[in-house]
C-alpha positions in Angstrom: 31.0 -3.1 6.9 31.3 -5.7 9.6 31.1 -3.3 12.4 27.7 -1.6 10.9 26.3 -5.2 10.6 27.3 -6.0 14.1 25.9 -2.9 15.7 22.6 -3.2 13.6 22.3 -6.8 14.8 22.7 -5.9 18.5 20.2 -3.1 18.0 17.7 -5.5 16.3 18.4 -8.0 19.1 17.6 -5.4 21.7 14.5 -4.1 19.9 13.2 -7.6 19.7 13.9 -8.2 23.6 12.0 -5.0 24.2 9.0 -5.7 21.9 9.2 -9.5 22.8 9.6 -10.2 19.1 11.5 -13.4 18.4 11.6 -13.0 14.7 13.3 -9.4 15.2 15.7 -11.1 17.8 16.6 -14.0 15.2 17.2 -11.4 12.4 19.4 -9.4 14.9 21.4 -12.5 15.7 21.9 -13.3 11.9 22.9 -9.9 11.2 25.4 -9.8 13.9 26.7 -13.3 12.7 27.1 -11.9 9.3 29.3 -9.1 10.8 31.4 -11.6 12.5 31.9 -13.6 9.6 33.0 -10.6 7.4 35.5 -9.7 10.1 36.9 -13.3 9.9 36.9 -12.9 6.1 38.7 -9.7 6.3 41.3 -11.2 8.7 41.8 -14.3 6.3 42.3 -12.0 3.3 45.0 -9.8 5.1 46.9 -13.2 6.0 46.9 -14.2 2.5 48.2 -10.9 1.2 51.0 -10.9 3.8 52.0 -14.4 2.8 52.0 -13.5 -1.1 54.1 -10.5 -0.3 56.5 -12.8 1.7 56.7 -15.0 -1.3 57.3 -12.4 -3.6 60.2 -11.1 -1.5 61.7 -14.6 -1.6 61.1 -14.8 -5.2 63.2 -11.6 -5.6 66.0 -12.6 -3.5 66.6 -16.0 -5.4 
């Protein structure tokens, strides 16, 4: 889930900051970016589904 990825990423970034561990910070940034990408994908999929439904409705009317 995207929210879990984002939370995990932020947690790892914070842990990396506290431990002064650049690799943990990088891992956290990647995890957070993955969550954001999943959110974008989900939004795009919803938009496609709405458009497909709209087209199907128009097909039924004609």
